[in-house]
N, C-alpha and C positions, 0 to 999 in steps of 0.2 A: 804332574803340573792337573790333572781330573780334579782334582779332590777342589783344588782349590777352588775350580769351578764352581761345584756343585755348592760347596760352603759359601761362595757369594751368592750362586739362585738364593739358598735357606734361608742368607740372610734378606735378600731381598721380599725376596715374600713373606718373613716375618714381619719386616718393615710394613710392605702393604697392607696385611690384615689385622695389624696394631695400630695402623694411622684410619681405618675403616672400623676398626671400633671404639676408638676415639671421638671421631664425630660422629657413628650411631648414639654414643654415650648421650655427645653433647645437644645432638639432635632432642631425647629424648629430656633431659636436663631444660631445655629453652621451652618445649611444648607444656612442661608440668607448669615452669612457670608461667607459661601465658592462661590456658586453662585456670591457675589459680587467681592471676588479676581479675579475670572475667566474673569469676564470680565472684570476687571481694567486690568488684562495682557493682555489681549484682545485689548485695548486703545476703550471698546466698551460703556462708563461705563458715562456719563455725568452727576455729580453731585455736585456740588458746596461745600456741608461739606465734601466731603470726599478731604483729601489734600496728600495722597499718601498710601505707603503702605509699613511697615518694618516685617524686614526678621530675625529671629535669627537663622544665621547656620548653625550650631551646630544641630538643632533639626531639619533647616529645619520647622519651626511655622513661617506663614506668619499671619500680621494682618491689616486691614483698618487702617488710621491713620483720624480721624474726626475731626471738630472745630462742636463746638455748647456746647448744654450744658451738665457740664462736667458728673453730674449726672447718665445722662438718655442714654450719648454715653457710661459709664461704665459699662451699668444694660443691655447693649445690648449686651454684652464680645466683647466690643471693642477698641479702644485704644485711648484717647483725646489726642489734644495735646495745651497742658495750655496755650500755644502760642496765639492761633488758627490763628498760619502760619507756614506754614516749610521756614526759613530758614536758608539756609546753616551757612552763614556772622555772624549768632549770636546763641546765643547756645538756643537749642530745651529741650523742658521741654513734656516728652510723658509716662502717666500714664493709666495704667489698670490693670484692679482684675488680682492676684494671683491664675488662673484657667488654666486647664492642655491646653483648645486653646488661652490662652492670654500670659501671663506674669509669668506661672506655671517654666518654666525652666530658668528663669533667676535664681533663688535658687539654680541650678547647673552652672553656668556660670563660667566659668574663665578667670582672666587676659589673657588678649591675645585676645578671641574668638571675633568672628566678627560681627558683627549688617550690612546690607545694611537695606537701605533707598532709594524708589523707588518715585521722586517726578519730577512729570510729564516725566512720561518715563523716567527720568536718575534717572541713580543708584550713590547712595554715600555709600562708606565705612568706615566703622568706626570700632573699633577697643577698646576692651572693657579693662580701663586702672585701673580701681577700685568698690567694692562693701563696702557698705557700710549700716547698719542697726540705725536706728533714732528713737526719736518720733516722733510722730506724730505734736508734737506741736513748734518740733524743724526746723527752716525755715533756719538756718546758712550756711547747708552746699549746699544749695540751692542758696542763694543771694550771698555767694562766692567762687561759680566756674569760674574755671577756661575752666573745659572742654566744645566742642563742642555737646554734645548729654546726657541729663540726663533721664535715665526712672527710673520710681516711680512705687511700687507695692506693696501690704499688705503684711504681716507675719502671721503666723496663731495670733500674739499676736495683738486685736486689734489699740494696744496703737501703737508701732511699724511698720514704713514701710521701704520698703528695696529699695535703691536707685544705683544706676550701672550708672556708672560713662564711656564714651566715648569717642575718638577721631576719629576726621576726618583725610582717610590715602589722601595721594596723589595715589590713582588707575587713 
């Protein structure tokens, strides 16, 4: 019976160490993200993988928009351009995790909320027009959209994604 107690202690210690390391890693990601945003806003960052910045105006959440490997960028708590560019004359597709520092606020966003994209120091204002939850294998809302900006994030159900559709305004 003593061995069960020792195994339990080892498991408990392992979980505590994992939790600590996970928290440290997430904190480092968030600090790196904040530094990048600050440098980008000061026009002091030169990285060809950074396409711009997105701001959810209601909550003042800002994230860098990057191009490159989708899974790697999302794993770094960043927003990725599925187009691999930001061209306001075409529909822009952006994806990011539904975590507090990225797109979690999209779940509480409302029709008419503002989104600002900063591309090469120029601000583009968008208004949310629609929100929709879809299965991960349903691409029809993405293919047949007439909106200028589509934001994609996860939900608590791994088989469902939240899509937010926005239109470019004349600011």
